[in-house]
N, C-alpha and C positions, 0 to 999 in steps of 0.2 A: 666223513667232513669234518668242518671244523666252524666252530661258534665263538664268537667272542660278541662277548659282554664289558669287557674292559674300554668305556666308550660307548656307542652306538652298540644294541646289540644285531647282529648282521653274520648270515652261518655262508660258508664255500664249501664246494663238491670237489674232490681228490682232485681237479684238475686245476683248482685255484676259483671257478670262475663262483660270481655269487651265483644263489640264493634268493629269489624272490622272494621273502616270511608275508608277505600282504599288508595290511593296514597297518592303523596302531595298537588293536586288541590282541591282534595272533602273536603279534614282536613279544609286546607283555606278557600272556599264554606263557609263548618260551620261555623269555626270564624266568617267568617265576618257578618252571621246572626246572631251570637249569641252578638260581637259585637256593631252591629244595635240595643240590646233591645228589641225586638216584633216590633221595627219598621217596614218599607215594605222597602226593597230594591233593588233599579232600577234592570232592567236588564245590562240595559249600565252599569249599575256603579259596579255594580257586574263584566263586562266584562274586562274597564277598572283598576278592583283593582287584578282580575288577570295575565290581558297579558299588558306590558309595552310595544309594538306591536302589537297589537293584531289578529290571524291569521284571514284570510277571513272566517271564517267557524268557530266563537269562542264563538257564542250561540247558535248553535247548539251545544261544544264539551262541554259552561256550562249545557244545559240540559240534558246530557249524566250522568253530577256530581249530579247533580241533582234527576235526578233519580237512582241515585245509592245510594245518600245516601239515599234518603226515602224508598229504598227495608233492609238497614241494619237497620235504625232506625225504622221500621218497617214490624217487616220481618210477620205476622199472615194475613193483612191489606188485606181485597178482593180487590181482579183486579181493580172492577171499583167503589169500593166504595171514597170517598175524602182524600184523607189525610191530617193525623192530627197535625204531626208533622210539618213537612219545605209543607208552604200552598203555592199557587201560590194569589198573591193576587193582581189587578192593573195589572201595566209590570211589577210586581218584585213578589217573593218570603215574607217572613218574616217566624223566628222559632215562631213559637204556643208552650211554654214549659213554666211551672210554673217559675217565676227567686229561686222558693229556688232548683231547678231543678241545678240551673247553678252555680257554683263555684264565679265564678268573679260578678255573680248578690248577690249573697247572703251574700257577703263580701260585698258588696257594702251597702247592705239594712242593711246587722248589722253598720255598723258604720254612716249610716245615723241613723239608730236607740241610736247607745250610743253618735253622736251629741246632743238629739237633751231631753234624759236624762241622762243624764251623772252621775246622782246620785240623794238624795230623801233627796229636804231642808227642814232643819225642825228648830225650834227656833231663825226666824229670827230679827234681832239684827239694826239698821238702822246707829248703832255704829261703828259697826266693821262688820258686815254682816253675815249673815244666819247661824249655826253649817249644816254642811253638813256631808252624809250619807249615804256612797256611797252603790251603790244600786248590789251585788256581781252577780246575775245573768248579769247585763251588763259586767265587766271582763271579766264572764267564757266565754259567747256572744262575745265577741270580742277576745278575746285566742283560743278561735276554729275557729270563721277563721280563724285569723292569720293563725292559724296551714294550712289552702287550699292550701295556698304558696309551690309550687315544686319548683318553678324556676322564674326566668319574664315573664307574660301573652302573651301568644300566639307563648311562644320560638320554636317549630317550623318553626313560616310562618318567614322564612327572606324571606329581604329585599321589602315587602313591604309598602308601603310609610302609610296605612290605619293601618298597627300595629305596626309604630313604635310610629308611635302618642295614642292608643290605650295602648302600652306597657309604655308610661312618663307619662299620664293619669291614669292608674292603679298603678305602683309604688307608684305612690303625695299621693294616698290616702292613700295604704297600709303603706307609711312612718307617714302619719299624725290616722291609728291606731296604731302602735307600742309609737305613742308620746301618743296617747289618754288614749291607757293601763297603759302606767307609770305613765303618772297626778292619775288618778281614783285609782291607787296603792296607791301613793305615799299621797294623799287628804285624804284616809281614815286613813295614820297612817304607813302601808307596805312600800312597796316597797324596805329594802335594801340589799334586793338579786340581785335589775336589774341592781346594778353598770356594772356587765360584757357586759350586753347587751345592757347595754345603751354606753356602752362605744364603742363596737365595730358596735353601729346608727351612734355618733358622727365622729365616725374616717368613713365611708364609707360617712357621710353626713357631712363635715365640715359646714354645708352654714346659715343651719337651727341653727337657737335662742329657738325655742324654746329646740330643743333636746341640747347643753347646758345646760337649765337652770335643766332640771330635770339630764341627769346625777350631775349637784352640788349636784341639793335636797337629791338624792340616797345614795350620797357619804357625807351628811351631820347626815341622817337618820341612816346610818351605821356606824356615831362615826367618822369620817371624816375630819373635818371639816377643817384642814390644805390646805384637799386637794379640797376640792368642794372650797376653793375659792380658790386657785391655778387651777382651774376649773378651775372658772369664766373669769381669770384672761388672759388664753388662751385663750381663745372668743376674748376679748378683744382684743388680738394683732394681732389674729388673721384678723379679723374685721379690723380693724384698716389699718392695713402694704397691706393684699393688697383690700381691696374694698373702702380703701377710710371711716370709717362706722364710728360705733361709737354704741354703744351695745344698745337695745331702752331699752324704761323704766322697761321693764320688767326686764329682767338684774341686771340692777342697782341697782333696786328696789329689788330684789336676794342677794347682794351681801352684800349689805347695813342689811336687814333680819341674815344672816349667822354670821354675824360680832354681831350680835348686839342680840343672839340667841335669835332669835324671836319666840314668840308661836307659828304663824302660819307657820310655820315650823315644828310639832311635830302631822298636819295633825287632832289637836283636830278642829281647823279652819281652811278653807281657805280659807280666808280674800277672800270675795269672790268679784270678779274681774265684769264677764260675762263670753258669750261663748267667746266669741272673744279672747281677754285677756289669758281666759285660751289654748284655742288653739293655741296660739299664732295670733297676727291678721298678721303678713305677710303673715305668707301662708297661712291663713284661708283669703285671700281678694286673692290674686294668685288661688285658689281650685277655687272661686268663680267665678271667672272669667271667671276658665273654663268651671264646668258645668252651668255657665250660657245662654254656645252655645251648649248642647244637649237638652237643651229644655223641658217641662214637669218638674217633678218631681226633675228634677235635677237642673232646671230654677229656681224653684217656691223657693228651698229649695238653693240656692246661692243668694236669692231673702233677705233670710231672715236671712240668713248670713252674710251678707256683713251688714245690719244694726247694726245686732251684734256686730261685729266687728267696728261700725265706734261709738258706744256710748260706750264698753267696750274702745276705746281708747280715750274719748273726756273722758271719770274717771280721767286715768290716771295723763290729768290737762300736756303735753305732747303733745306743741302745734304742731311742726316738725310730730311728729307721727302721730298726730289725720289724719291733712292736708295730708300725705302721703298714710293714710290709704283710705281717704275722694278718692283722688285724683286716686288709681290705680288701680278701676275698670272701664274701660273703654271700658266697650263691648260695640260694634254697636249696635246701635239705630234707626228702620225705623219705627214705628209708632207712629202717634202725641197726644196718649191718655194712661196714665197709664195702666200699668195692677193689682197696685197696687199706689193704690192715696196716700195714707196716712203714705204710708211706703218712696214713692217717695220724699210728702212732707218733713217726720221728713228725710229724705239725705238733701235737700233742705236749711232746718232750719239748721244742723250741719255743712252744707259745707258755708251758711252767717254767722252762729259765727266766724266760722275758718277763714276766711276773715275780719273779721272786727276786732278781737282777733290782727290778721295778718300784719293790718294795727295801730289798735292803741299802738300795742306792738315792732316796729317799725319794723325795718330788713337784724336785727343780724343772727348769728348764726343757718347754718338746721340743724346741726350736720353731713357736707360733705353732704348729701345726697341730694342737689337740689338749685339752687338758690330762693330764694321769689321769684324770675318771673315768676319760671318755677310749684311752688307751687300754688302762685296765679294762673295764667293759667287757671291750672285743674283745683282749683274751685271751677269758673267761669263755664267752661267747664261742668260742674258736674251740678252746678243750673241748664244750660239752656240747659244740656241731660233731666233732668229729670222735666225740668218743662215743664211738658209736658198741650200744648195749651189747650184743651180740658178740663182741668179739676181745671184754672184758673180764677180770678179774675182780671180785666182790669190793676189795677192793679198791680198785679204777673204778669202777662205776658210783662207788659212794664219796669216792673223790672230782668225779664227770658231774651229778647234783648238786652237790654242791655249786659246786662251776657255775650253771646254770641258772641258782637260783640266786649265785651273787650279780653275773651277768644283766638277770632280769629287776635287780634290787636297783644298781647301779644308773641303769638306760635310765628309767623310773624320775628318779633322780633329774642324769640332765635334761629330759623333756626331748630328748630326738627321735624321734618316730621311728629313722632310720636305722637305727640302733637300737632299738626296742622291737622292732619284727625279727631282723637280726640275732639278740636276745631269744624272744619267745617261739626261736626257732629249737635252740638248744631245749628251752623247756620240753615243746615239744616231743625231742629225741629222745628225751629220762624221761619220761609220765610212764615205762612200759614197765612198772617198777613191779605188777602183781596184773594178775586177769582182771575187767572184766572192767578198768580203765575208760571205755570207749566216749562215755560223755565227757570227762572231762579232757579231754582231748579237742574233741567240740567245743565248747571253752573256748581252747587255745587255739582255738581253727578261725572264730568269730572271730574273737581280737584281734586277729595276721590281719584279715582280712580286713577290718574296718580299718585299720589302722592305714594298712595299703591303698585300699581307696581316699581316703581323705588328704591323702598325703604322696597321689600320686606313683605308688611305688608299685609296678606289672606284676616287676616277676616274684613278686611275696605276693601280690594277688593271685597270683595261680597256684603258689603256696596254701595258699587261705583255703582253696577252692577245694586244693587235692586236700586234708587234712580231716576236712569237711564230708568231702564224698567217705573218705576210710570209713569215717565214726557211724555216717550213713549205715553205710553195707553193715562194717561190723552192727549195728543197733537191729539190721535190715528190711532199713527207712526203701527200697529200692528206688521210687518214687523220687525221693529227696536225691538222692547221691546221681538220679541220672541228673538233676536238675543241674546239680555241682561240675558236675563231668560236664552238662553242654557250656559252663557258664565259662569253665575252664581255660575249653577248647579256641572259644569265643576270646577272651584274652590271649592264650599262646598264638594265634593265626595276628593278634597288631603285634606283641613282644619277640615272634618268629622262636616259638619256643618248641623246636619238629617233636622234644622225647614226650611230651605232655599229649601228641593227641596216643603215642605208644599205650602210655599206662589212661587213659580214659578205656583203649580198645580192648584194655584184660578186663577194666570194669563191664564192660557191654556183655566177654562173652561167659564172665560170672554170673551175672547177669539170668543171661540169657540159663546155666546151667540149676541154675533156683528156681525157674522156670519148668525146664524138662522135670518133675516134679509133678508139673499142677495138671489137671486134668485139661489137654487139649494141646496143651506144654510145647514149645519142641521137643525133641526125641534125643534121647542124648547122645545117639552119632553126629546131632545138627551143635549139639552143645560140646563137642570134642573138639569139631572139627574150628569151631570159636574160637578153641585155645590156643589150637595148633597156628588161625592165622595171628596168636597175639604172641606167639611163640617165633616169628617168620619174624614180627617184626621188635623183636627185646634181643632178638638176635647179635646186633648191629648199634645198637643206643652206647654201649660202651660200660656198660654196668652191669657187671659181674653178680655184684653183692646183690643186687637182684633177682636179675637173672639162671644162677646155679640155682637149679633144686626144681625153682619154681613153675614148670610146668609140667612134671613129674607129682607134683603136690596133687596140682592142678586135677589132673588128670582122675587119684587114687580120691582125691573127694567126689569129682564125679560119682565113681563107684557105691560111695558108702552113701554118695545120697539113694542107690536103685539101691540097696543090701546088696553090694555083689561082692567079692572078692577082689583085694588086691594088684592091681595093674603086678604081675610074674615078668616083663620083658624085661633081660639085663640088659639091652643097651639101654634103658631107663636112666637117665642119669637124678638124683634126689638130692643133690647137693649136701650143702649146713646140715639137712634131712633125715640123712641113712639112719641113724643111729634109729628113734622115732620112729620110722617105716616101718623095720629091719623085721619087730615078733610078728607083722599082719605081712609082709609078701612070704615070710615064709611061713604060718599058716597056713594061705593060698594054696602053697604046695604039699600040705601036710606034713608039712616036717616040725610036728610039734612040742619036741624036746629042744630040739634047737631053738623053738620061738620064744620059751619057756628061757632059756640060757639068756636069751636078747635081752627080751624082759629086762631078766636083772641086771641088765648090763644100761639100762635105759638112763642117763645123768637128769639133775632136770632141764626143763630144756631155756636157753635161753629167753629170758628180757628184754624181749623184740615184739613184730606185729604180730609171730607167726605160734607165741604162746598159748595160746588156747586154742591151738592147733596140735600143740603137739602133746600140751596133757589131754583132749582129748585124743589123739590115737592111742596114748599110753592107756589108756579108760578105756579103749575100745580092745585094745591086745589084750587089756590084767580080765578084762568080762571074758571075753575068748575060751580063754586058758586056764580061770577058778580062782585067779591068784586076790582075794580079799582085802587084801596090805595095800598092795598099791592101786588097786582100786580105788581103797581106801581114800588114799594119798593126794587120788587121781582128785578124786571125790571133792576133799576138799579144798584144793587149790583151786576148784572151776567156778565153785559155788558163787562169787564176785561176776561173774559173769555168767550167769544164772540168761541172762534173756538177752545173751547178745550170739552172732552168726561165728562159726570158728571158721577162724583162716579166715575171717571175712574182714577185720581188719585193717586187713594188706589193701581195701578194696581190691582183689585184683581173681579171688580162688573165696571159694568155700569149700567145708565138706555139711553147713545143714546146721540147724541151731545147738547153740552145747548141752542145752536143756535137754535133748531126747540122750546125749554121753551121761550126762551127771548121771541123769534119773537110772541109767543102766550100771554105772560106776556106787550109788547108794545102795541101791539089790544089791548086788555083790558084796559089797564090806558087810549089811545089814544079812547077807544069810551065811557070811564067812563066822 
């Protein structure tokens, strides 16, 4: 079958005959599941999305809608067979349909492929850039995907906040698709016939600088040099008069090329500048920021596109543009391990270079786009956020913490709440200097939450809730943590942030594990099953820095809560925690001397969310092996965290109270 949402919501069978989806609520349920892109949507979220004020029997009505949709979409399914299209998954439903069979998903995938492979590069030339021959299949695929648009996405789902957000996101992608197709045609030496299409596009979206440049190129290609120059001057006047902005470097360069009749305008050579500039780096970073919140492949692509835009901006030599591009990606970050450490280092290096250039190049004009203090604060906050502590040397850690403090001070002086919450995000990520600072982080989270609530910054309100969830979890206050989890989920439902339920699902598994030690509480097997469900949800989230080793560590924590030896399953992925876990695994296998050797080689834990857990594992192994010196070192590190729970600063797992491991370590050290 086929489902279309780029226009009114509709569905068709394989033979092309339409499927009667029922009334508006039925179509909205199907549309909401399409928007989730295969991810599970909880029943509570669906109810809140369908009704502003849900009726008493809203859940029953929702189940009726789902049952009717299942009958419509799978009319020949035997009554006792499980549904294959709309499936029940955990506490909600998910749509199981090939992405090729949903027009919105097909369009997004086509655009993603076109971004990655806009053309075939041949004959690289370090002086002028490579020749580029546009792949005609790429243009044809984009053209076909753009023709699928029959009107605004989810056009008949009116009044729903989630649909408005999804329409806005998809419309941004549609505009990018129109511009990318035009650029590919112009780069290949064609495109004179694009004038009318691009003229209408610019009239509808006058703030998109790349669109003005493409229209000017199309006019030039059509032999209308004077009109091309007039178009660029109109763009300049509009940007200056209405936004107070000078045109970016790309438009300025294009005006010079048109005046000089540059060969790059003929399509034989593209003047290769990298994907960020080719797509227009302002729009590219904005889109990357939006995609980052969607998780999965979108998050991976957003990081890639962001770095490409930064590198492209640096190549222009426009210092102000580069600073704006680097600082524009103010995506909230909750985890102290980078998903792509090399990429994070590249971003930090670019930010450092730009900061140095701003400092040595004076504090003159920034083309009306912000004061030098604004730019410096955003660059410093970027250094702090991207310098994830688990991957840094001592010198890098020092610089990152200094950058966080400087960014916060500048942001407070500028009285810019959006800038301040971004700076505080950096302060939070640099607050793992030693074990036992959960209360400090809770204060940071509280300020982020207060600023975000007062100034309508919903994505950072989610961050504030998650920071406070982690802090309450670390302090063993599961009721407070649960309250923050629920509030974060409500915010996520309105901001379309699918990663939030993934994280709160882990918290609920952590809470189940903690209760498994209580009389009448859930069994350890039940807790393990909750961790497994949370792991399944995390696998596709696009966050390897968080994902690697987490499930194995959670299982180890569960076993330690019940005084059982470490798991020895060779298939468990311990990720970055292997060195600290290995002595206990070897002890569980009765390989005592190997365990002693492994313990001697254990390094000091990274200063991250898991540092208390790693010190507790070190303490436990030292106690079991009778190593008082190592036990004393672990005990000294853990004293400041005496009132916290090991691993619970993550909000996702627990090894139990730190006090338990500390007492064992101090007894062992004293006995020695």
